[in-house]
C-alpha positions in Angstrom: 19.8 25.0 141.8 21.1 22.9 139.0 24.7 21.7 138.6 25.7 22.5 135.0 28.7 21.3 132.9 29.6 23.3 129.8 30.8 21.5 126.7 33.6 23.6 125.2 35.7 26.2 126.8 36.0 28.5 123.8 34.4 31.9 123.3 30.8 30.5 123.4 31.6 28.5 126.5 32.8 31.6 128.2 29.6 33.5 127.2 27.4 30.6 128.5 29.4 30.7 131.8 28.8 34.4 132.1 25.1 34.2 131.5 24.6 31.3 133.8 26.3 33.2 136.6 24.6 36.5 135.8 21.1 35.3 135.1 20.5 32.2 137.2 21.1 30.6 140.6 22.6 27.5 138.9 26.2 26.5 139.5 28.6 25.6 136.7 30.8 22.7 137.9 33.3 22.7 135.0 33.9 22.2 131.3 34.2 19.3 129.0 36.7 20.1 126.2 38.6 17.9 123.7 41.3 20.5 123.4 42.1 21.0 127.1 43.7 18.5 129.4 41.6 16.9 132.1 42.5 18.4 135.5 43.4 21.8 134.1 41.4 24.8 135.2 39.7 27.3 133.0 38.0 30.4 134.4 38.7 28.9 137.9 36.7 25.8 137.0 38.0 22.3 136.3 38.3 20.7 132.9 36.4 17.5 133.5 37.6 15.7 130.3 36.7 15.5 126.7 33.5 14.4 125.0 34.1 10.7 125.9 33.8 11.7 129.6 30.4 13.4 129.4 28.1 10.4 129.6 30.1 8.6 132.3 30.2 11.7 134.4 26.4 12.3 134.0 25.7 8.7 134.9 27.9 9.2 138.1 25.6 12.2 138.9 28.4 14.7 138.7 26.2 17.2 137.0 22.5 17.7 136.2 22.6 19.4 132.9 
């Protein structure tokens, strides 16, 4: 099982979330979105920050993909 972070919480991000949950055993751990405040929730998942937070979070092993 992979821990996945989705970049963007718009319509495409919602579709990706749905397909990951419906078609895989992977776990979505949250979203990165420049237009949502870090700490908010979207679809019951945390907003992990904006684009500038992606690489630092990956380097801290917060998500796999």
